[in-house]
mmCIF file of the protein (N, C-alpha, C, O) and its ligand, coordinates in Angstrom:
data_MODEL
# 
_entry.id   MODEL 
# 
loop_
_entity.id 
_entity.type 
_entity.pdbx_number_of_molecules 
1 polymer     1 
2 non-polymer 1 
# 
_entity_poly.entity_id                      1 
_entity_poly.type                           'polypeptide(L)' 
_entity_poly.nstd_linkage                   no 
_entity_poly.nstd_monomer                   no 
_entity_poly.pdbx_seq_one_letter_code       MKYEKCEKCGAHLDHGERCDCDKEKEYRAEAEHTKKDDNK 
_entity_poly.pdbx_seq_one_letter_code_can   MKYEKCEKCGAHLDHGERCDCDKEKEYRAEAEHTKKDDNK 
_entity_poly.pdbx_strand_id                 A 
# 
loop_
_entity_poly_seq.entity_id 
_entity_poly_seq.num 
_entity_poly_seq.mon_id 
_entity_poly_seq.hetero 
1 1  MET n 
1 2  LYS n 
1 3  TYR n 
1 4  GLU n 
1 5  LYS n 
1 6  CYS n 
1 7  GLU n 
1 8  LYS n 
1 9  CYS n 
1 10 GLY n 
1 11 ALA n 
1 12 HIS n 
1 13 LEU n 
1 14 ASP n 
1 15 HIS n 
1 16 GLY n 
1 17 GLU n 
1 18 ARG n 
1 19 CYS n 
1 20 ASP n 
1 21 CYS n 
1 22 ASP n 
1 23 LYS n 
1 24 GLU n 
1 25 LYS n 
1 26 GLU n 
1 27 TYR n 
1 28 ARG n 
1 29 ALA n 
1 30 GLU n 
1 31 ALA n 
1 32 GLU n 
1 33 HIS n 
1 34 THR n 
1 35 LYS n 
1 36 LYS n 
1 37 ASP n 
1 38 ASP n 
1 39 ASN n 
1 40 LYS n 
# 
loop_
_struct_asym.id 
_struct_asym.entity_id 
A 1 
B 2 
# 
loop_
_chem_comp.id 
_chem_comp.type 
_chem_comp.mon_nstd_flag 
ALA 'L-peptide linking' y 
ARG 'L-peptide linking' y 
ASN 'L-peptide linking' y 
ASP 'L-peptide linking' y 
CYS 'L-peptide linking' y 
GLU 'L-peptide linking' y 
GLY 'peptide linking'   y 
HIS 'L-peptide linking' y 
LEU 'L-peptide linking' y 
LYS 'L-peptide linking' y 
MET 'L-peptide linking' y 
THR 'L-peptide linking' y 
TYR 'L-peptide linking' y 
ZN  non-polymer         . 
# 
_pdbx_entity_nonpoly.entity_id   2 
_pdbx_entity_nonpoly.name        ? 
_pdbx_entity_nonpoly.comp_id     ZN 
# 
_pdbx_nonpoly_scheme.asym_id         B 
_pdbx_nonpoly_scheme.entity_id       2 
_pdbx_nonpoly_scheme.mon_id          ZN 
_pdbx_nonpoly_scheme.ndb_seq_num     1 
_pdbx_nonpoly_scheme.pdb_seq_num     101 
_pdbx_nonpoly_scheme.auth_seq_num    101 
_pdbx_nonpoly_scheme.pdb_mon_id      ZN 
_pdbx_nonpoly_scheme.auth_mon_id     ZN 
_pdbx_nonpoly_scheme.pdb_strand_id   A 
_pdbx_nonpoly_scheme.pdb_ins_code    . 
# 
loop_
_atom_site.group_PDB 
_atom_site.id 
_atom_site.type_symbol 
_atom_site.label_atom_id 
_atom_site.label_alt_id 
_atom_site.label_comp_id 
_atom_site.label_asym_id 
_atom_site.label_entity_id 
_atom_site.label_seq_id 
_atom_site.pdbx_PDB_ins_code 
_atom_site.Cartn_x 
_atom_site.Cartn_y 
_atom_site.Cartn_z 
_atom_site.occupancy 
_atom_site.B_iso_or_equiv 
_atom_site.pdbx_formal_charge 
_atom_site.auth_seq_id 
_atom_site.auth_comp_id 
_atom_site.auth_asym_id 
_atom_site.auth_atom_id 
_atom_site.pdbx_PDB_model_num 
ATOM   1   N  N  . MET A 1 1  ? 101.310 14.352 -1.022 1.00 0.00 ? 1   MET A N  1 
ATOM   2   C  CA . MET A 1 1  ? 101.842 14.801 0.279  1.00 0.00 ? 1   MET A CA 1 
ATOM   3   C  C  . MET A 1 1  ? 103.141 15.573 0.087  1.00 0.00 ? 1   MET A C  1 
ATOM   4   O  O  . MET A 1 1  ? 103.929 15.295 -0.817 1.00 0.00 ? 1   MET A O  1 
ATOM   5   N  N  . LYS A 1 2  ? 103.328 16.507 0.927  1.00 0.00 ? 2   LYS A N  1 
ATOM   6   C  CA . LYS A 1 2  ? 104.525 17.338 0.798  1.00 0.00 ? 2   LYS A CA 1 
ATOM   7   C  C  . LYS A 1 2  ? 105.508 16.991 1.912  1.00 0.00 ? 2   LYS A C  1 
ATOM   8   O  O  . LYS A 1 2  ? 105.146 16.867 3.083  1.00 0.00 ? 2   LYS A O  1 
ATOM   9   N  N  . TYR A 1 3  ? 106.736 16.844 1.509  1.00 0.00 ? 3   TYR A N  1 
ATOM   10  C  CA . TYR A 1 3  ? 107.759 16.539 2.517  1.00 0.00 ? 3   TYR A CA 1 
ATOM   11  C  C  . TYR A 1 3  ? 108.673 17.737 2.714  1.00 0.00 ? 3   TYR A C  1 
ATOM   12  O  O  . TYR A 1 3  ? 109.017 18.454 1.774  1.00 0.00 ? 3   TYR A O  1 
ATOM   13  N  N  . GLU A 1 4  ? 109.042 17.919 3.944  1.00 0.00 ? 4   GLU A N  1 
ATOM   14  C  CA . GLU A 1 4  ? 110.018 18.971 4.201  1.00 0.00 ? 4   GLU A CA 1 
ATOM   15  C  C  . GLU A 1 4  ? 111.399 18.333 4.285  1.00 0.00 ? 4   GLU A C  1 
ATOM   16  O  O  . GLU A 1 4  ? 111.548 17.174 4.671  1.00 0.00 ? 4   GLU A O  1 
ATOM   17  N  N  . LYS A 1 5  ? 112.351 19.082 3.932  1.00 0.00 ? 5   LYS A N  1 
ATOM   18  C  CA . LYS A 1 5  ? 113.697 18.536 3.921  1.00 0.00 ? 5   LYS A CA 1 
ATOM   19  C  C  . LYS A 1 5  ? 114.586 19.332 4.868  1.00 0.00 ? 5   LYS A C  1 
ATOM   20  O  O  . LYS A 1 5  ? 114.571 20.563 4.887  1.00 0.00 ? 5   LYS A O  1 
ATOM   21  N  N  . CYS A 1 6  ? 115.348 18.599 5.642  1.00 0.00 ? 6   CYS A N  1 
ATOM   22  C  CA . CYS A 1 6  ? 116.272 19.267 6.551  1.00 0.00 ? 6   CYS A CA 1 
ATOM   23  C  C  . CYS A 1 6  ? 117.397 19.887 5.728  1.00 0.00 ? 6   CYS A C  1 
ATOM   24  O  O  . CYS A 1 6  ? 118.021 19.214 4.908  1.00 0.00 ? 6   CYS A O  1 
ATOM   25  N  N  . GLU A 1 7  ? 117.642 21.130 5.947  1.00 0.00 ? 7   GLU A N  1 
ATOM   26  C  CA . GLU A 1 7  ? 118.680 21.796 5.155  1.00 0.00 ? 7   GLU A CA 1 
ATOM   27  C  C  . GLU A 1 7  ? 120.066 21.410 5.639  1.00 0.00 ? 7   GLU A C  1 
ATOM   28  O  O  . GLU A 1 7  ? 121.060 21.624 4.946  1.00 0.00 ? 7   GLU A O  1 
ATOM   29  N  N  . LYS A 1 8  ? 120.123 20.845 6.822  1.00 0.00 ? 8   LYS A N  1 
ATOM   30  C  CA . LYS A 1 8  ? 121.432 20.509 7.388  1.00 0.00 ? 8   LYS A CA 1 
ATOM   31  C  C  . LYS A 1 8  ? 121.889 19.122 6.968  1.00 0.00 ? 8   LYS A C  1 
ATOM   32  O  O  . LYS A 1 8  ? 122.998 18.947 6.464  1.00 0.00 ? 8   LYS A O  1 
ATOM   33  N  N  . CYS A 1 9  ? 121.014 18.127 7.181  1.00 0.00 ? 9   CYS A N  1 
ATOM   34  C  CA . CYS A 1 9  ? 121.423 16.754 6.874  1.00 0.00 ? 9   CYS A CA 1 
ATOM   35  C  C  . CYS A 1 9  ? 120.663 16.197 5.682  1.00 0.00 ? 9   CYS A C  1 
ATOM   36  O  O  . CYS A 1 9  ? 121.010 15.129 5.178  1.00 0.00 ? 9   CYS A O  1 
ATOM   37  N  N  . GLY A 1 10 ? 119.626 16.903 5.218  1.00 0.00 ? 10  GLY A N  1 
ATOM   38  C  CA . GLY A 1 10 ? 118.922 16.452 4.027  1.00 0.00 ? 10  GLY A CA 1 
ATOM   39  C  C  . GLY A 1 10 ? 117.908 15.372 4.304  1.00 0.00 ? 10  GLY A C  1 
ATOM   40  O  O  . GLY A 1 10 ? 117.415 14.735 3.372  1.00 0.00 ? 10  GLY A O  1 
ATOM   41  N  N  . ALA A 1 11 ? 117.582 15.149 5.564  1.00 0.00 ? 11  ALA A N  1 
ATOM   42  C  CA . ALA A 1 11 ? 116.615 14.100 5.895  1.00 0.00 ? 11  ALA A CA 1 
ATOM   43  C  C  . ALA A 1 11 ? 115.200 14.568 5.563  1.00 0.00 ? 11  ALA A C  1 
ATOM   44  O  O  . ALA A 1 11 ? 114.891 15.757 5.633  1.00 0.00 ? 11  ALA A O  1 
ATOM   45  N  N  . HIS A 1 12 ? 114.347 13.606 5.199  1.00 0.00 ? 12  HIS A N  1 
ATOM   46  C  CA . HIS A 1 12 ? 112.960 13.947 4.897  1.00 0.00 ? 12  HIS A CA 1 
ATOM   47  C  C  . HIS A 1 12 ? 112.171 14.017 6.187  1.00 0.00 ? 12  HIS A C  1 
ATOM   48  O  O  . HIS A 1 12 ? 112.215 13.098 7.004  1.00 0.00 ? 12  HIS A O  1 
ATOM   49  N  N  . LEU A 1 13 ? 111.453 15.105 6.367  1.00 0.00 ? 13  LEU A N  1 
ATOM   50  C  CA . LEU A 1 13 ? 110.683 15.264 7.599  1.00 0.00 ? 13  LEU A CA 1 
ATOM   51  C  C  . LEU A 1 13 ? 109.210 15.427 7.269  1.00 0.00 ? 13  LEU A C  1 
ATOM   52  O  O  . LEU A 1 13 ? 108.848 15.946 6.213  1.00 0.00 ? 13  LEU A O  1 
ATOM   53  N  N  . ASP A 1 14 ? 108.382 14.982 8.173  1.00 0.00 ? 14  ASP A N  1 
ATOM   54  C  CA . ASP A 1 14 ? 106.949 15.226 8.013  1.00 0.00 ? 14  ASP A CA 1 
ATOM   55  C  C  . ASP A 1 14 ? 106.687 16.713 8.209  1.00 0.00 ? 14  ASP A C  1 
ATOM   56  O  O  . ASP A 1 14 ? 107.512 17.452 8.745  1.00 0.00 ? 14  ASP A O  1 
ATOM   57  N  N  . HIS A 1 15 ? 105.521 17.116 7.761  1.00 0.00 ? 15  HIS A N  1 
ATOM   58  C  CA . HIS A 1 15 ? 105.212 18.543 7.876  1.00 0.00 ? 15  HIS A CA 1 
ATOM   59  C  C  . HIS A 1 15 ? 105.240 18.986 9.346  1.00 0.00 ? 15  HIS A C  1 
ATOM   60  O  O  . HIS A 1 15 ? 104.521 18.430 10.177 1.00 0.00 ? 15  HIS A O  1 
ATOM   61  N  N  . GLY A 1 16 ? 106.046 19.957 9.652  1.00 0.00 ? 16  GLY A N  1 
ATOM   62  C  CA . GLY A 1 16 ? 106.113 20.472 11.003 1.00 0.00 ? 16  GLY A CA 1 
ATOM   63  C  C  . GLY A 1 16 ? 107.054 19.688 11.898 1.00 0.00 ? 16  GLY A C  1 
ATOM   64  O  O  . GLY A 1 16 ? 107.246 20.028 13.066 1.00 0.00 ? 16  GLY A O  1 
ATOM   65  N  N  . GLU A 1 17 ? 107.635 18.646 11.348 1.00 0.00 ? 17  GLU A N  1 
ATOM   66  C  CA . GLU A 1 17 ? 108.525 17.835 12.189 1.00 0.00 ? 17  GLU A CA 1 
ATOM   67  C  C  . GLU A 1 17 ? 109.939 18.406 12.159 1.00 0.00 ? 17  GLU A C  1 
ATOM   68  O  O  . GLU A 1 17 ? 110.395 18.923 11.139 1.00 0.00 ? 17  GLU A O  1 
ATOM   69  N  N  . ARG A 1 18 ? 110.601 18.306 13.260 1.00 0.00 ? 18  ARG A N  1 
ATOM   70  C  CA . ARG A 1 18 ? 111.967 18.814 13.318 1.00 0.00 ? 18  ARG A CA 1 
ATOM   71  C  C  . ARG A 1 18 ? 112.944 17.660 13.227 1.00 0.00 ? 18  ARG A C  1 
ATOM   72  O  O  . ARG A 1 18 ? 112.702 16.568 13.741 1.00 0.00 ? 18  ARG A O  1 
ATOM   73  N  N  . CYS A 1 19 ? 114.019 17.921 12.581 1.00 0.00 ? 19  CYS A N  1 
ATOM   74  C  CA . CYS A 1 19 ? 115.022 16.864 12.424 1.00 0.00 ? 19  CYS A CA 1 
ATOM   75  C  C  . CYS A 1 19 ? 115.770 16.662 13.743 1.00 0.00 ? 19  CYS A C  1 
ATOM   76  O  O  . CYS A 1 19 ? 115.792 17.534 14.612 1.00 0.00 ? 19  CYS A O  1 
ATOM   77  N  N  . ASP A 1 20 ? 116.366 15.509 13.856 1.00 0.00 ? 20  ASP A N  1 
ATOM   78  C  CA . ASP A 1 20 ? 117.097 15.210 15.093 1.00 0.00 ? 20  ASP A CA 1 
ATOM   79  C  C  . ASP A 1 20 ? 118.265 16.166 15.280 1.00 0.00 ? 20  ASP A C  1 
ATOM   80  O  O  . ASP A 1 20 ? 118.582 16.559 16.403 1.00 0.00 ? 20  ASP A O  1 
ATOM   81  N  N  . CYS A 1 21 ? 118.894 16.533 14.190 1.00 0.00 ? 21  CYS A N  1 
ATOM   82  C  CA . CYS A 1 21 ? 120.046 17.423 14.315 1.00 0.00 ? 21  CYS A CA 1 
ATOM   83  C  C  . CYS A 1 21 ? 119.594 18.773 14.872 1.00 0.00 ? 21  CYS A C  1 
ATOM   84  O  O  . CYS A 1 21 ? 120.336 19.436 15.597 1.00 0.00 ? 21  CYS A O  1 
ATOM   85  N  N  . ASP A 1 22 ? 118.378 19.167 14.526 1.00 0.00 ? 22  ASP A N  1 
ATOM   86  C  CA . ASP A 1 22 ? 117.862 20.425 15.054 1.00 0.00 ? 22  ASP A CA 1 
ATOM   87  C  C  . ASP A 1 22 ? 117.521 20.266 16.532 1.00 0.00 ? 22  ASP A C  1 
ATOM   88  O  O  . ASP A 1 22 ? 117.727 21.172 17.338 1.00 0.00 ? 22  ASP A O  1 
ATOM   89  N  N  . LYS A 1 23 ? 117.003 19.109 16.857 1.00 0.00 ? 23  LYS A N  1 
ATOM   90  C  CA . LYS A 1 23 ? 116.633 18.840 18.247 1.00 0.00 ? 23  LYS A CA 1 
ATOM   91  C  C  . LYS A 1 23 ? 117.872 18.875 19.130 1.00 0.00 ? 23  LYS A C  1 
ATOM   92  O  O  . LYS A 1 23 ? 117.872 19.449 20.219 1.00 0.00 ? 23  LYS A O  1 
ATOM   93  N  N  . GLU A 1 24 ? 118.916 18.251 18.630 1.00 0.00 ? 24  GLU A N  1 
ATOM   94  C  CA . GLU A 1 24 ? 120.135 18.179 19.422 1.00 0.00 ? 24  GLU A CA 1 
ATOM   95  C  C  . GLU A 1 24 ? 120.652 19.595 19.710 1.00 0.00 ? 24  GLU A C  1 
ATOM   96  O  O  . GLU A 1 24 ? 121.127 19.897 20.805 1.00 0.00 ? 24  GLU A O  1 
ATOM   97  N  N  . LYS A 1 25 ? 120.544 20.422 18.716 1.00 0.00 ? 25  LYS A N  1 
ATOM   98  C  CA . LYS A 1 25 ? 121.017 21.791 18.871 1.00 0.00 ? 25  LYS A CA 1 
ATOM   99  C  C  . LYS A 1 25 ? 120.236 22.479 20.001 1.00 0.00 ? 25  LYS A C  1 
ATOM   100 O  O  . LYS A 1 25 ? 120.811 23.137 20.868 1.00 0.00 ? 25  LYS A O  1 
ATOM   101 N  N  . GLU A 1 26 ? 118.931 22.307 19.962 1.00 0.00 ? 26  GLU A N  1 
ATOM   102 C  CA . GLU A 1 26 ? 118.111 22.946 20.993 1.00 0.00 ? 26  GLU A CA 1 
ATOM   103 C  C  . GLU A 1 26 ? 118.434 22.374 22.369 1.00 0.00 ? 26  GLU A C  1 
ATOM   104 O  O  . GLU A 1 26 ? 118.534 23.089 23.366 1.00 0.00 ? 26  GLU A O  1 
ATOM   105 N  N  . TYR A 1 27 ? 118.589 21.073 22.377 1.00 0.00 ? 27  TYR A N  1 
ATOM   106 C  CA . TYR A 1 27 ? 118.871 20.408 23.651 1.00 0.00 ? 27  TYR A CA 1 
ATOM   107 C  C  . TYR A 1 27 ? 120.179 20.944 24.225 1.00 0.00 ? 27  TYR A C  1 
ATOM   108 O  O  . TYR A 1 27 ? 120.296 21.186 25.426 1.00 0.00 ? 27  TYR A O  1 
ATOM   109 N  N  . ARG A 1 28 ? 121.136 21.121 23.361 1.00 0.00 ? 28  ARG A N  1 
ATOM   110 C  CA . ARG A 1 28 ? 122.429 21.615 23.799 1.00 0.00 ? 28  ARG A CA 1 
ATOM   111 C  C  . ARG A 1 28 ? 122.287 23.007 24.404 1.00 0.00 ? 28  ARG A C  1 
ATOM   112 O  O  . ARG A 1 28 ? 122.810 23.291 25.482 1.00 0.00 ? 28  ARG A O  1 
ATOM   113 N  N  . ALA A 1 29 ? 121.582 23.855 23.698 1.00 0.00 ? 29  ALA A N  1 
ATOM   114 C  CA . ALA A 1 29 ? 121.412 25.228 24.163 1.00 0.00 ? 29  ALA A CA 1 
ATOM   115 C  C  . ALA A 1 29 ? 120.705 25.233 25.512 1.00 0.00 ? 29  ALA A C  1 
ATOM   116 O  O  . ALA A 1 29 ? 121.065 25.979 26.422 1.00 0.00 ? 29  ALA A O  1 
ATOM   117 N  N  . GLU A 1 30 ? 119.691 24.383 25.614 1.00 0.00 ? 30  GLU A N  1 
ATOM   118 C  CA . GLU A 1 30 ? 118.946 24.337 26.868 1.00 0.00 ? 30  GLU A CA 1 
ATOM   119 C  C  . GLU A 1 30 ? 119.832 23.805 27.990 1.00 0.00 ? 30  GLU A C  1 
ATOM   120 O  O  . GLU A 1 30 ? 119.795 24.302 29.116 1.00 0.00 ? 30  GLU A O  1 
ATOM   121 N  N  . ALA A 1 31 ? 120.611 22.811 27.673 1.00 0.00 ? 31  ALA A N  1 
ATOM   122 C  CA . ALA A 1 31 ? 121.475 22.213 28.685 1.00 0.00 ? 31  ALA A CA 1 
ATOM   123 C  C  . ALA A 1 31 ? 122.463 23.256 29.197 1.00 0.00 ? 31  ALA A C  1 
ATOM   124 O  O  . ALA A 1 31 ? 122.763 23.324 30.389 1.00 0.00 ? 31  ALA A O  1 
ATOM   125 N  N  . GLU A 1 32 ? 122.948 24.049 28.282 1.00 0.00 ? 32  GLU A N  1 
ATOM   126 C  CA . GLU A 1 32 ? 123.899 25.072 28.691 1.00 0.00 ? 32  GLU A CA 1 
ATOM   127 C  C  . GLU A 1 32 ? 123.206 26.106 29.575 1.00 0.00 ? 32  GLU A C  1 
ATOM   128 O  O  . GLU A 1 32 ? 123.768 26.615 30.545 1.00 0.00 ? 32  GLU A O  1 
ATOM   129 N  N  . HIS A 1 33 ? 121.995 26.386 29.208 1.00 0.00 ? 33  HIS A N  1 
ATOM   130 C  CA . HIS A 1 33 ? 121.232 27.366 29.976 1.00 0.00 ? 33  HIS A CA 1 
ATOM   131 C  C  . HIS A 1 33 ? 121.029 26.836 31.409 1.00 0.00 ? 33  HIS A C  1 
ATOM   132 O  O  . HIS A 1 33 ? 121.206 27.561 32.388 1.00 0.00 ? 33  HIS A O  1 
ATOM   133 N  N  . THR A 1 34 ? 120.660 25.579 31.494 1.00 0.00 ? 34  THR A N  1 
ATOM   134 C  CA . THR A 1 34 ? 120.422 24.975 32.803 1.00 0.00 ? 34  THR A CA 1 
ATOM   135 C  C  . THR A 1 34 ? 121.712 24.952 33.602 1.00 0.00 ? 34  THR A C  1 
ATOM   136 O  O  . THR A 1 34 ? 121.719 25.146 34.818 1.00 0.00 ? 34  THR A O  1 
ATOM   137 N  N  . LYS A 1 35 ? 122.791 24.713 32.894 1.00 0.00 ? 35  LYS A N  1 
ATOM   138 C  CA . LYS A 1 35 ? 124.074 24.648 33.553 1.00 0.00 ? 35  LYS A CA 1 
ATOM   139 C  C  . LYS A 1 35 ? 124.372 25.981 34.239 1.00 0.00 ? 35  LYS A C  1 
ATOM   140 O  O  . LYS A 1 35 ? 124.806 26.037 35.389 1.00 0.00 ? 35  LYS A O  1 
ATOM   141 N  N  . LYS A 1 36 ? 124.125 27.029 33.497 1.00 0.00 ? 36  LYS A N  1 
ATOM   142 C  CA . LYS A 1 36 ? 124.396 28.369 34.026 1.00 0.00 ? 36  LYS A CA 1 
ATOM   143 C  C  . LYS A 1 36 ? 123.522 28.631 35.254 1.00 0.00 ? 36  LYS A C  1 
ATOM   144 O  O  . LYS A 1 36 ? 123.955 29.160 36.277 1.00 0.00 ? 36  LYS A O  1 
ATOM   145 N  N  . ASP A 1 37 ? 122.256 28.221 35.079 1.00 0.00 ? 37  ASP A N  1 
ATOM   146 C  CA . ASP A 1 37 ? 121.306 28.491 36.158 1.00 0.00 ? 37  ASP A CA 1 
ATOM   147 C  C  . ASP A 1 37 ? 121.654 27.671 37.398 1.00 0.00 ? 37  ASP A C  1 
ATOM   148 O  O  . ASP A 1 37 ? 121.379 28.067 38.530 1.00 0.00 ? 37  ASP A O  1 
ATOM   149 N  N  . ASP A 1 38 ? 122.263 26.527 37.146 1.00 0.00 ? 38  ASP A N  1 
ATOM   150 C  CA . ASP A 1 38 ? 122.577 25.634 38.253 1.00 0.00 ? 38  ASP A CA 1 
ATOM   151 C  C  . ASP A 1 38 ? 123.875 26.072 38.939 1.00 0.00 ? 38  ASP A C  1 
ATOM   152 O  O  . ASP A 1 38 ? 124.220 25.596 40.021 1.00 0.00 ? 38  ASP A O  1 
ATOM   153 N  N  . ASN A 1 39 ? 124.555 26.959 38.302 1.00 0.00 ? 39  ASN A N  1 
ATOM   154 C  CA . ASN A 1 39 ? 125.846 27.376 38.820 1.00 0.00 ? 39  ASN A CA 1 
ATOM   155 C  C  . ASN A 1 39 ? 125.731 28.660 39.640 1.00 0.00 ? 39  ASN A C  1 
ATOM   156 O  O  . ASN A 1 39 ? 126.513 29.599 39.485 1.00 0.00 ? 39  ASN A O  1 
ATOM   157 N  N  . LYS A 1 40 ? 124.772 28.664 40.477 1.00 0.00 ? 40  LYS A N  1 
ATOM   158 C  CA . LYS A 1 40 ? 124.526 29.882 41.245 1.00 0.00 ? 40  LYS A CA 1 
ATOM   159 C  C  . LYS A 1 40 ? 125.624 30.122 42.278 1.00 0.00 ? 40  LYS A C  1 
ATOM   160 O  O  . LYS A 1 40 ? 125.573 31.107 43.015 1.00 0.00 ? 40  LYS A O  1 
HETATM 161 ZN ZN . ZN  B 2 .  ? 118.769 17.262 9.964  1.00 0.00 2 101 ZN  A ZN 1 
# 
């Protein structure tokens, strides 16, 4: 089996799985986007 490694924190991820640190980044970006949209 092949493991992918997070380049940021070095965690072992399953194939196609995203690390939590990557998820947080996306969540942050989305939250900011929503914030802007909510600030009409
Ligand atoms: Zn990571």
